C-alpha positions as CSV (number, residue, x, y, z in Angstrom):
1,X,-5.5,29.4,0.2
2,X,-6.5,26.5,2.5
3,X,-4.0,23.7,2.8
4,X,-5.3,20.4,1.7
5,X,-4.8,17.6,4.3
6,X,-3.2,14.4,3.0
7,X,-5.7,11.6,3.4
8,X,-5.0,8.0,2.3
9,X,-7.0,6.6,-0.5
10,X,-8.9,4.4,2.0
11,X,-9.6,7.4,4.3
12,X,-11.0,9.3,1.3
13,X,-13.1,6.4,0.3
14,X,-14.6,6.0,3.8
15,X,-15.2,9.8,3.9
16,X,-17.1,9.6,0.6
17,X,-19.4,6.9,2.1
18,X,-20.0,9.2,5.0
19,X,-20.8,12.0,2.6
20,X,-23.5,9.8,1.1
21,X,-25.0,9.5,4.5
22,X,-24.1,5.8,5.2
23,X,-23.7,4.4,8.7
24,X,-20.4,2.8,9.8
25,X,-22.2,-0.6,9.7
26,X,-23.3,-0.1,6.1
27,X,-19.8,1.1,5.1
28,X,-18.4,-2.0,6.6
29,X,-20.8,-4.2,4.6
30,X,-19.9,-2.5,1.4
31,X,-16.2,-2.5,1.9
32,X,-16.0,-6.0,3.5
33,X,-14.3,-4.8,6.7
34,X,-15.4,-4.7,10.3
35,X,-17.3,-1.7,11.7
36,X,-14.2,-1.2,14.0
37,X,-12.0,-0.8,10.9
38,X,-14.3,1.8,9.5
39,X,-14.3,3.6,12.9
40,X,-10.5,3.6,12.9
41,X,-10.3,5.0,9.3
42,X,-12.8,7.7,10.1
43,X,-11.1,8.6,13.4
44,X,-7.9,9.1,11.5
45,X,-9.7,11.1,8.8
46,X,-11.4,13.4,11.4
47,X,-8.1,13.9,13.2
48,X,-6.3,14.9,10.0
49,X,-9.1,17.2,8.9
50,X,-9.5,18.6,12.5
51,X,-13.2,17.9,12.2
52,X,-15.6,17.8,15.1
53,X,-18.0,15.3,13.6
54,X,-19.1,13.6,10.3
55,X,-20.9,16.6,8.8
56,X,-17.9,18.8,9.6
57,X,-15.5,16.4,8.0
58,X,-17.6,16.3,4.8
59,X,-17.9,20.1,4.7
60,X,-14.1,20.4,5.1
61,X,-13.5,17.9,2.3
62,X,-15.6,20.0,-0.1
63,X,-14.0,23.2,1.1
64,X,-10.4,22.1,0.6
65,X,-11.1,20.2,-2.7
66,X,-10.9,16.6,-1.6
67,X,-14.3,16.0,-3.3
68,X,-15.4,17.3,-6.7
69,X,-18.9,17.1,-7.9
70,X,-18.5,16.2,-11.6
71,X,-18.5,12.4,-11.5
72,X,-19.4,9.5,-9.3
73,X,-17.1,7.8,-6.8
74,X,-16.5,4.1,-7.1
75,X,-19.0,1.4,-8.0
76,X,-22.7,2.4,-8.2
77,X,-23.5,0.6,-4.9
78,X,-25.0,3.8,-3.6
79,X,-25.7,6.6,-6.1
80,X,-23.7,9.8,-5.5
81,X,-22.2,12.7,-7.3
82,X,-19.1,12.5,-5.2
83,X,-15.6,11.9,-6.4
84,X,-12.3,12.4,-4.7
85,X,-10.1,14.9,-6.5
86,X,-6.6,13.6,-7.0
87,X,-3.9,16.2,-6.3
88,X,-1.7,17.2,-9.2
89,X,2.0,17.1,-8.6
């Protein structure tokens, strides 16, 4: 079984925006942060997932169960079937 990396809620949120195909600039506008802040969160996310790029990070997120496909994630700013799956403890 593939080990699920531990991403912060903010990192998961940023990755969900990436999965929707949004640019760093658009993510920054939606989240009311700077583009540099988005880049920092995504850099940390890619490092934790050991992803080479945005597409690879999203693929890994699906593979290890970070994203489910049953419900939407966050407010309906950008429509998407993505939702982070919360680990059960």
